[in-house]
C-alpha positions in Angstrom: -20.5 -1.5 9.3 -21.2 2.2 9.0 -22.7 3.4 5.7 -19.9 5.9 5.2 -17.2 3.3 5.7 -19.0 1.0 3.3 -19.0 3.8 0.7 -15.3 4.4 1.1 -14.5 0.7 0.7 -16.7 0.4 -2.4 -15.0 3.5 -3.9 -11.5 1.9 -3.3 -12.7 -1.3 -4.8 -14.1 0.5 -7.9 -10.8 2.3 -8.3 -9.0 -1.0 -8.4 -11.4 -2.4 -11.0 -10.7 0.7 -13.2 -7.0 0.4 -12.7 -7.2 -3.3 -13.8 -9.4 -2.2 -16.8 -12.3 -4.4 -15.7 -15.5 -2.9 -17.1 -18.5 -2.8 -14.7 -21.7 -0.9 -15.0 -22.9 1.7 -12.5 -25.6 -0.8 -11.4 -23.0 -3.5 -10.8 -21.0 -1.0 -8.7 -24.1 -0.1 -6.7 -24.8 -3.8 -6.0 -21.2 -4.5 -4.9 -21.2 -6.5 -1.7 -18.8 -5.6 1.1 -18.1 -8.6 3.4 -16.2 -8.0 6.7 -16.7 -11.7 7.7 -18.4 -10.5 10.9 -15.1 -9.2 12.3 -15.7 -5.4 11.9 -12.3 -4.7 10.4 -13.0 -4.6 6.6 -9.9 -2.6 5.8 -7.7 -5.5 7.0 -10.0 -8.6 6.8 -12.8 -8.8 4.2 -13.7 -9.0 0.6 -15.6 -6.9 -1.9 -17.5 -8.7 -4.6 -19.8 -8.2 -7.6 -22.0 -11.1 -8.4 -23.0 -11.5 -12.0 -24.6 -15.0 -11.7 -24.9 -17.4 -8.8 -27.0 -20.6 -9.3 -26.8 -24.3 -8.4 -24.5 -25.1 -11.4 -22.0 -22.2 -11.5 -21.3 -18.7 -10.3 -19.6 -15.7 -12.0 -18.2 -13.0 -9.6 -15.5 -10.4 -9.4 -13.7 -10.8 -6.1 -11.7 -7.7 -5.0 -9.2 -7.4 -2.2 -7.9 -4.0 -1.2 -4.2 -3.5 -0.7 -3.2 -5.1 2.6 -6.6 -6.8 2.9 -6.9 -10.5 3.4 -9.8 -12.9 3.1 -9.7 -15.6 5.8 -10.5 -19.2 5.2 -14.3 -19.5 5.4 -17.3 -21.6 4.3 -20.8 -21.0 3.1 -23.1 -23.3 5.2 -26.2 -24.8 3.7 -29.5 -23.3 4.8 -32.7 -25.1 3.7 -30.7 -27.1 1.2 -29.2 -24.0 -0.4 -25.9 -22.3 0.1 -26.0 -19.2 2.3 -24.6 -16.2 0.4 -22.9 -14.5 3.4 -19.5 -16.2 4.2 -18.7 -17.1 7.8 -15.3 -17.7 9.2 -14.3 -21.4 9.6 -14.7 -22.9 13.0 -11.4 -23.7 14.8 -9.7 -26.9 13.7 -6.1 -28.1 13.7 -5.6 -26.3 10.4 -7.7 -23.2 11.1 -7.1 -21.2 14.2 -10.1 -19.5 15.8 -11.1 -16.1 14.5 -12.3 -13.5 16.9 -12.8 -9.8 16.8 -9.4 -8.0 17.1 -7.4 -11.2 16.6 -6.3 -10.2 13.2 -4.5 -7.2 14.5 -1.7 -9.5 15.7 1.5 -9.6 13.8 1.0 -13.2 12.9 -2.3 -12.3 11.1 -0.9 -9.4 9.0 0.1 -9.9 5.4 3.8 -9.6 4.6 5.1 -6.0 4.1 
């Protein structure tokens, strides 16, 4: 993702946090993660998150969705016995259709108006 686009997405997520009166520090905003799930369309498919704590017993995070943005079903595969932090779309099954770049532009993938 381009750095400028990432900054705009972060700014939009920060505005939503302010509107919801969720207090975050400048350092937490700077560390905000922007996940496009590898699909390259973060304005429609993705997630912004601030991680406060993430260990083997629990995690504490702010998960932010922009207006009209959706987060597809995904999983965090284990790597070397630990969960990977970057989410990956779920492989195609009977309950989860395949995700591919550009597929979420279809009417069936868009959130309701």
